[in-house]
Steps between C-alpha positions, in 0.01 A plus 500: 500500500799736547587467128149590405522815713837579334336439160219740589730785616718447184205518274365801655826687451532384136134594427556845665752566228304346212137528586429692820127451505553115506752532795239609759461270796134421399562442139355187340739533204804479739362175641448349150862593394630323801332170411792341311749594788274360756445182306881460449562554871242235577640256248850547638356430858312196362816345377637504852180403683169408339296674769679837485313649214169418671622642811602814309149521336328472840728773643410727199132429548514587865690817424236584230218449756675708783609789275147534335308466827735690748562810281309819481636564148252484215588230259348432145308179450765413227762518763338291746414234249857488365643496855288214603564290179830601339732442801365162621438386152847579383623293806273204400645533145850484617407189711339323192815590291732365762284180554501416129844623397737212419757427772880467411626153562 
């Protein structure tokens, strides 16, 4: 999950230079752009431990629930839907890729 946090900070800094509107904390576009990175992190974690990507997805789901319910900030529906589906979905995608990838002998 620490690597996902580093990915999010890095993507925000990159998007600030290229596309400032997408770099906002409550931007659905930013979350969609992070999908391949989250899936890659999940895939690598899944190569070490089959349960790690699912734990990552659960942690991301809990983070989404807590951040959307405990904040007073207004969020768009698109952001909330993306936040609840993209992060955990990317973690599950990485888990599936790790599970079905051929192992080196």
